[in-house]
C-alpha positions as a Markdown table, in Angstrom:
| # | Residue | x | y | z |
|---|---|---|---|---|
| 1 | Met | 71.4 | 91.2 | 104.3 |
| 2 | Val | 71.7 | 89.6 | 107.7 |
| 3 | Asn | 68.7 | 89.4 | 109.9 |
| 4 | Pro | 69.2 | 92.2 | 112.5 |
| 5 | Gly | 67.3 | 90.0 | 115.0 |
| 6 | Ala | 69.7 | 87.0 | 114.6 |
| 7 | Phe | 71.4 | 87.8 | 117.9 |
| 8 | Gln | 69.5 | 88.6 | 121.1 |
| 9 | Gly | 70.3 | 88.9 | 124.8 |
| 10 | Ala | 73.9 | 88.3 | 125.9 |
| 11 | Trp | 74.8 | 87.1 | 122.4 |
| 12 | Lys | 73.9 | 90.6 | 121.0 |
| 13 | Ala | 75.4 | 92.4 | 124.0 |
| 14 | Phe | 78.7 | 90.8 | 123.3 |
| 15 | Leu | 78.7 | 91.7 | 119.6 |
| 16 | Met | 77.6 | 95.3 | 120.4 |
| 17 | Gly | 80.7 | 95.5 | 122.6 |
| 18 | Glu | 82.9 | 94.4 | 119.7 |
| 19 | Lys | 81.7 | 97.1 | 117.3 |
| 20 | Glu | 84.4 | 99.6 | 118.2 |
| 21 | Phe | 87.1 | 97.0 | 117.7 |
| 22 | Tyr | 85.7 | 96.1 | 114.3 |
| 23 | Ser | 85.3 | 99.7 | 113.3 |
| 24 | Gln | 88.9 | 100.4 | 114.1 |
| 25 | Ala | 90.0 | 97.3 | 112.0 |
| 26 | Val | 88.0 | 98.7 | 109.1 |
| 27 | Asp | 90.0 | 102.0 | 109.3 |
| 28 | Asp | 93.3 | 100.1 | 109.6 |
| 29 | Gly | 92.5 | 97.7 | 106.8 |
| 30 | Phe | 92.5 | 94.5 | 108.9 |
| 31 | Val | 88.9 | 93.5 | 108.7 |
| 32 | Ala | 89.4 | 89.7 | 108.1 |
| 33 | Glu | 91.7 | 89.5 | 111.2 |
| 34 | Ala | 89.2 | 91.4 | 113.4 |
| 35 | Val | 86.3 | 89.2 | 112.3 |
| 36 | Ala | 88.2 | 86.0 | 113.0 |
| 37 | Lys | 89.2 | 87.2 | 116.5 |
| 38 | Ile | 85.7 | 88.3 | 117.3 |
| 39 | Gln | 84.4 | 84.9 | 116.2 |
| 40 | Leu | 87.0 | 83.2 | 118.4 |
| 41 | Arg | 85.9 | 85.3 | 121.5 |
| 42 | Tyr | 82.3 | 84.7 | 120.6 |
| 43 | Phe | 82.5 | 80.9 | 120.6 |
| 44 | Lys | 84.5 | 81.0 | 123.9 |
| 45 | Arg | 81.4 | 82.6 | 125.5 |
| 46 | Phe | 78.7 | 80.9 | 123.5 |
| 47 | Pro | 79.9 | 77.4 | 122.6 |
| 48 | Ile | 78.4 | 75.9 | 119.5 |
| 49 | Asp | 76.6 | 73.2 | 121.5 |
| 50 | Leu | 74.9 | 75.8 | 123.7 |
| 51 | Pro | 71.1 | 76.0 | 122.9 |
| 52 | Glu | 70.4 | 79.3 | 121.1 |
| 53 | Glu | 67.5 | 80.2 | 123.5 |
| 54 | Glu | 69.8 | 79.8 | 126.5 |
| 55 | Asp | 72.0 | 82.7 | 127.8 |
| 56 | Pro | 75.2 | 81.8 | 129.7 |
| 57 | Ser | 75.2 | 83.0 | 133.3 |
| 58 | Pro | 77.1 | 86.2 | 134.2 |
| 59 | Glu | 79.5 | 84.0 | 136.2 |
| 60 | Asp | 80.2 | 81.8 | 133.1 |
| 61 | Leu | 80.9 | 84.9 | 131.0 |
| 62 | Ala | 83.1 | 86.4 | 133.6 |
| 63 | Ala | 85.1 | 83.2 | 133.8 |
| 64 | Val | 86.0 | 83.1 | 130.1 |
| 65 | Asp | 89.7 | 83.2 | 129.4 |
| 66 | Asp | 90.4 | 84.5 | 125.9 |
| 67 | Asp | 94.0 | 83.3 | 126.1 |
| 68 | Ala | 93.2 | 79.7 | 127.1 |
| 69 | Ile | 94.1 | 77.0 | 124.6 |
| 70 | Glu | 91.0 | 75.5 | 122.8 |
| 71 | Pro | 91.0 | 71.7 | 122.6 |
| 72 | Asp | 90.3 | 70.1 | 119.2 |
| 73 | Tyr | 86.9 | 68.4 | 118.8 |
| 74 | Gln | 87.7 | 64.7 | 118.7 |
| 75 | Glu | 86.9 | 63.1 | 115.4 |
| 76 | Pro | 85.3 | 59.7 | 115.4 |
| 77 | Asp | 87.7 | 56.7 | 115.4 |
| 78 | Pro | 86.4 | 53.9 | 113.0 |
| 79 | Glu | 88.7 | 51.4 | 114.8 |
| 80 | Lys | 86.7 | 51.9 | 118.1 |
| 81 | Met | 83.2 | 51.9 | 116.6 |
| 82 | Thr | 80.8 | 49.8 | 114.7 |
| 83 | Ser | 80.0 | 50.9 | 111.1 |
| 84 | Lys | 76.7 | 52.3 | 112.2 |
| 85 | Glu | 78.2 | 54.2 | 115.2 |
| 86 | Tyr | 80.9 | 55.7 | 113.0 |
| 87 | Glu | 78.4 | 56.8 | 110.4 |
| 88 | Glu | 76.2 | 58.5 | 113.0 |
| 89 | Ala | 79.3 | 60.1 | 114.7 |
| 90 | Met | 80.5 | 61.5 | 111.3 |
| 91 | Glu | 77.0 | 62.9 | 110.6 |
| 92 | Lys | 77.0 | 64.6 | 114.0 |
| 93 | Leu | 80.5 | 66.0 | 113.2 |
| 94 | Gly | 79.4 | 67.3 | 109.8 |
| 95 | Ser | 76.3 | 68.9 | 111.4 |
| 96 | Arg | 78.5 | 70.6 | 114.0 |
| 97 | Gln | 80.9 | 71.9 | 111.4 |
| 98 | Arg | 78.1 | 73.3 | 109.2 |
| 99 | Lys | 76.6 | 75.0 | 112.3 |
| 100 | Ile | 79.9 | 76.6 | 113.1 |
| 101 | Ala | 80.3 | 77.9 | 109.5 |
| 102 | Phe | 76.7 | 79.2 | 109.5 |
| 103 | His | 77.2 | 81.2 | 112.8 |
| 104 | Arg | 80.6 | 82.5 | 111.6 |
| 105 | Gly | 78.8 | 83.8 | 108.5 |
| 106 | Gln | 76.1 | 85.4 | 110.6 |
| 107 | Ile | 78.7 | 87.2 | 112.8 |
| 108 | Lys | 80.6 | 88.4 | 109.7 |
| 109 | Cys | 77.5 | 89.8 | 108.0 |
| 110 | Trp | 76.2 | 91.4 | 111.3 |
| 111 | Leu | 79.4 | 93.2 | 111.8 |
| 112 | Ala | 79.7 | 94.4 | 108.2 |
| 113 | Tyr | 76.0 | 95.6 | 108.3 |
| 114 | Gln | 76.5 | 97.5 | 111.6 |
| 115 | Ala | 79.7 | 99.1 | 110.4 |
| 116 | Arg | 78.4 | 100.6 | 107.1 |
| 117 | Thr | 75.2 | 102.2 | 108.3 |
| 118 | Pro | 75.2 | 106.0 | 107.9 |
| 119 | Cys | 74.6 | 106.3 | 111.7 |
| 120 | Asn | 77.8 | 104.4 | 112.5 |
| 121 | Val | 79.9 | 106.3 | 109.9 |
| 122 | Trp | 78.7 | 109.5 | 111.5 |
| 123 | Arg | 79.5 | 108.4 | 115.0 |
| 124 | Lys | 83.2 | 108.1 | 114.2 |
| 125 | Thr | 83.3 | 111.8 | 113.9 |
| 126 | Gln | 81.5 | 112.5 | 117.2 |
| 127 | Cys | 83.3 | 110.2 | 119.6 |
| 128 | Ala | 84.0 | 112.9 | 122.2 |
| 129 | Glu | 80.5 | 114.2 | 122.3 |
| 130 | Ile | 79.0 | 110.7 | 122.4 |
| 131 | Glu | 81.2 | 109.6 | 125.3 |
| 132 | Lys | 80.3 | 112.8 | 127.2 |
| 133 | Gln | 76.6 | 112.0 | 126.9 |
| 134 | Val | 77.2 | 108.3 | 127.8 |
| 135 | Lys | 78.9 | 109.3 | 131.0 |
| 136 | Ile | 76.1 | 111.8 | 132.0 |
| 137 | Val | 73.3 | 109.3 | 131.4 |
| 138 | Ala | 75.2 | 106.4 | 132.9 |
| 139 | Ala | 75.8 | 108.4 | 136.1 |
| 140 | Glu | 72.2 | 109.6 | 136.2 |
| 141 | Lys | 70.7 | 106.1 | 135.8 |
| 142 | Ser | 73.5 | 104.1 | 137.6 |
| 143 | Ile | 74.2 | 102.0 | 134.6 |
| 144 | Arg | 77.0 | 99.4 | 135.1 |
| 145 | Lys | 79.9 | 98.9 | 132.8 |
| 146 | Ser | 78.3 | 95.9 | 131.2 |
| 147 | Gly | 75.4 | 98.1 | 130.0 |
| 148 | Leu | 77.5 | 100.9 | 128.5 |
| 149 | Ala | 77.7 | 99.4 | 125.0 |
| 150 | Ala | 73.9 | 99.2 | 124.6 |
| 151 | Leu | 73.5 | 102.7 | 126.2 |
| 152 | Arg | 76.1 | 104.1 | 123.8 |
| 153 | Asp | 74.3 | 102.6 | 120.8 |
| 154 | Lys | 71.0 | 104.1 | 122.0 |
| 155 | Ile | 72.4 | 107.6 | 122.4 |
| 156 | Val | 74.1 | 107.4 | 119.0 |
| 157 | Lys | 70.8 | 106.6 | 117.3 |
| 158 | Glu | 69.0 | 109.4 | 119.2 |
| 159 | Met | 71.7 | 112.0 | 118.3 |
| 160 | Tyr | 71.8 | 110.9 | 114.7 |
| 161 | Gly | 68.0 | 111.1 | 114.5 |
| 162 | Gln | 68.1 | 114.7 | 115.6 |
| 163 | Leu | 70.3 | 115.7 | 112.6 |
| 164 | Pro | 68.6 | 117.7 | 109.8 |
| 165 | Glu | 67.6 | 115.6 | 106.8 |
| 166 | Glu | 70.1 | 117.3 | 104.5 |
| 167 | Glu | 73.0 | 116.3 | 106.8 |
| 168 | Arg | 71.7 | 112.8 | 107.1 |
| 169 | Arg | 71.6 | 112.6 | 103.3 |
| 170 | Lys | 75.3 | 113.7 | 103.2 |
| 171 | Trp | 76.1 | 110.8 | 105.6 |
| 172 | Arg | 74.3 | 108.3 | 103.5 |
| 173 | Phe | 76.4 | 109.4 | 100.5 |
| 174 | Thr | 79.6 | 109.2 | 102.7 |
| 175 | Thr | 78.5 | 105.7 | 103.7 |
| 176 | Glu | 78.4 | 104.5 | 100.1 |
| 177 | Gln | 82.0 | 105.8 | 99.7 |
| 178 | Glu | 83.0 | 104.1 | 102.9 |
| 179 | Ser | 81.8 | 100.7 | 101.8 |
| 180 | Val | 84.3 | 100.8 | 99.0 |
| 181 | Arg | 87.1 | 100.7 | 101.6 |
| 182 | Leu | 85.7 | 97.4 | 102.9 |
| 183 | Arg | 86.5 | 95.7 | 99.5 |
| 184 | Lys | 90.0 | 94.5 | 99.8 |
| 185 | His | 92.3 | 94.8 | 96.8 |
| 186 | Arg | 93.2 | 91.6 | 95.2 |
| 187 | Arg | 96.7 | 90.3 | 96.0 |
| 188 | Gln | 99.2 | 90.4 | 93.2 |
| 189 | Lys | 99.0 | 87.0 | 91.4 |
| 190 | Cys | 102.6 | 86.2 | 91.9 |
| 191 | Trp | 102.1 | 86.0 | 95.6 |
| 192 | Val | 98.8 | 84.2 | 95.6 |
| 193 | His | 100.3 | 81.0 | 94.3 |
| 194 | Leu | 103.0 | 81.1 | 96.9 |
| 195 | Gln | 100.6 | 80.4 | 99.7 |
| 196 | Gln | 99.6 | 77.1 | 98.0 |
| 197 | His | 103.2 | 75.9 | 98.3 |
| 198 | Leu | 103.8 | 77.1 | 101.8 |
| 199 | Lys | 103.1 | 73.9 | 103.7 |
| 200 | Thr | 103.8 | 72.8 | 107.3 |
| 201 | Val | 106.7 | 70.3 | 107.7 |
| 202 | Lys | 106.2 | 67.5 | 110.3 |
| 203 | Gly | 103.4 | 69.4 | 111.9 |
| 204 | Trp | 105.4 | 72.7 | 112.3 |
| 205 | Lys | 103.9 | 76.1 | 111.6 |
| 206 | Ala | 105.4 | 78.5 | 109.1 |
| 207 | Ser | 105.4 | 82.3 | 108.4 |
| 208 | Phe | 106.7 | 84.0 | 105.3 |
| 209 | Ile | 107.3 | 87.7 | 105.0 |
| 210 | Ala | 108.5 | 89.8 | 102.0 |
| 211 | Gly | 108.6 | 93.5 | 101.2 |
| 212 | Gly | 109.6 | 96.0 | 98.6 |
| 213 | Pro | 108.2 | 98.6 | 96.2 |
| 214 | Glu | 104.9 | 97.7 | 94.7 |
| 215 | Pro | 104.2 | 99.0 | 91.2 |
| 216 | Ala | 100.4 | 98.7 | 91.6 |
| 217 | His | 100.6 | 101.3 | 94.4 |
| 218 | Glu | 102.9 | 103.9 | 92.9 |
| 219 | Gly | 106.0 | 102.2 | 94.1 |
| 220 | Lys | 105.2 | 102.5 | 97.8 |
| 221 | Leu | 106.9 | 100.0 | 100.0 |
| 222 | Asn | 104.6 | 97.1 | 100.8 |
| 223 | Ile | 105.0 | 94.1 | 103.2 |
| 224 | Ile | 103.4 | 90.8 | 102.3 |
| 225 | Ser | 103.0 | 88.1 | 105.0 |
| 226 | Ile | 101.7 | 84.6 | 104.6 |
| 227 | His | 101.2 | 82.2 | 107.6 |
| 228 | Ser | 100.6 | 78.5 | 107.4 |
| 229 | Gly | 99.4 | 76.3 | 110.3 |
| 230 | Lys | 96.6 | 77.1 | 112.8 |
| 231 | Met | 95.9 | 76.7 | 116.5 |
| 232 | Thr | 93.5 | 74.1 | 117.9 |
| 233 | Gly | 89.8 | 74.6 | 118.6 |
| 234 | Asp | 86.6 | 75.3 | 116.7 |
| 235 | Ile | 87.9 | 78.7 | 115.5 |
| 236 | Pro | 91.5 | 77.8 | 114.4 |
| 237 | Leu | 93.5 | 81.0 | 113.7 |
| 238 | Glu | 97.0 | 81.3 | 112.2 |
| 239 | Phe | 99.8 | 83.2 | 113.8 |
| 240 | Gly | 99.3 | 86.5 | 111.9 |
| 241 | Thr | 95.6 | 86.7 | 113.0 |
| 242 | Leu | 95.9 | 85.5 | 116.6 |
| 243 | Glu | 98.8 | 87.8 | 117.4 |
| 244 | His | 97.8 | 90.6 | 115.0 |
| 245 | Glu | 98.2 | 93.5 | 117.5 |
| 246 | Gly | 101.7 | 92.5 | 118.7 |
| 247 | Tyr | 102.8 | 91.6 | 115.1 |
| 248 | Lys | 101.7 | 95.0 | 113.8 |
| 249 | Lys | 103.0 | 97.0 | 116.7 |
| 250 | His | 106.4 | 95.3 | 117.1 |
| 251 | Phe | 107.5 | 93.3 | 114.1 |
| 252 | Leu | 106.2 | 95.2 | 111.1 |
| 253 | Pro | 107.8 | 98.5 | 112.2 |
| 254 | Met | 111.2 | 96.7 | 112.5 |
| 255 | Tyr | 110.9 | 95.1 | 109.1 |
| 256 | Gly | 109.6 | 98.3 | 107.6 |
| 257 | Cys | 112.7 | 100.1 | 108.9 |
| 258 | Phe | 114.9 | 97.5 | 107.4 |
| 259 | Leu | 113.2 | 97.8 | 104.0 |
| 260 | Lys | 113.7 | 101.6 | 103.9 |
| 261 | Lys | 117.4 | 101.0 | 104.2 |
| 262 | Cys | 117.4 | 98.5 | 101.3 |
| 263 | Tyr | 116.0 | 100.7 | 98.5 |
| 264 | Phe | 117.7 | 103.7 | 96.9 |
| 265 | Tyr | 116.1 | 107.1 | 97.0 |
| 266 | Asp | 117.4 | 109.9 | 94.7 |
| 267 | Ser | 116.2 | 113.4 | 93.8 |
| 268 | Asp | 115.1 | 112.3 | 90.3 |
| 269 | Arg | 112.8 | 109.5 | 91.4 |
| 270 | Arg | 111.9 | 109.6 | 95.0 |
| 271 | Met | 110.3 | 106.4 | 96.1 |
| 272 | Pro | 107.5 | 106.8 | 98.7 |
| 273 | Cys | 108.7 | 105.7 | 102.1 |
| 274 | Ser | 105.5 | 104.7 | 103.8 |
| 275 | Cys | 105.1 | 100.9 | 104.5 |
| 276 | Thr | 101.8 | 99.1 | 104.3 |
| 277 | Glu | 101.0 | 95.4 | 104.8 |
| 278 | Thr | 99.2 | 93.0 | 102.6 |
| 279 | Arg | 98.1 | 89.7 | 104.2 |
| 280 | Gly | 98.1 | 86.5 | 102.2 |
């Protein structure tokens, strides 16, 4: 279990503000994509070289551009260094990469832990009432927009704590069921191997999409997409993750409409028409 105190100050405030985005991704079945985008936004605000005890200034945070291109960290060039300098530089690079991986793991665990508490499962059913209380308290105490995430979390805990024990027990049980939804189904083996062969050509990026009835899901139409090639920066994302919202909103409905025109439906064996997406 992640240490709940692993993030403090502005670091924690940022993650608190991402909880709603993450929770929606859990409901929609795109947890991995949400985590990757949160990690990307996190490192834009809190670079890996920033001391952990040092909070960035409000001005620095306000100046962050989430759409800006991230430069690659320059790898040491053995042609321009002595053997000792190159060895030291490679050690520094390895240490940096391990630190990034560690922090990414911390963020992933923190988000998962926050999402599956009984309190947070309950809050999804009380959004209107929670927001009503947040507006009242925020107006009374003149709380700025930047403090709303922390205020909302405080109000949720207070409201949940006032529930009868029997009702809280019910939400604990519901949470156990909810955690099952976080475990993604394994991809069909015939598609797993395809990703290994989808390689970039001359530095190009590639995307593959396929769709049709999936026997494992009662014949429902399913769309499988695989993307190869990533952007630059410490948190390199592929196309399907970086542009997930637009991809889901615009492209998938078009392709889903096409698929529904490709498969025969008859009265004896009606094939379910809904389209879902599986990411490779």
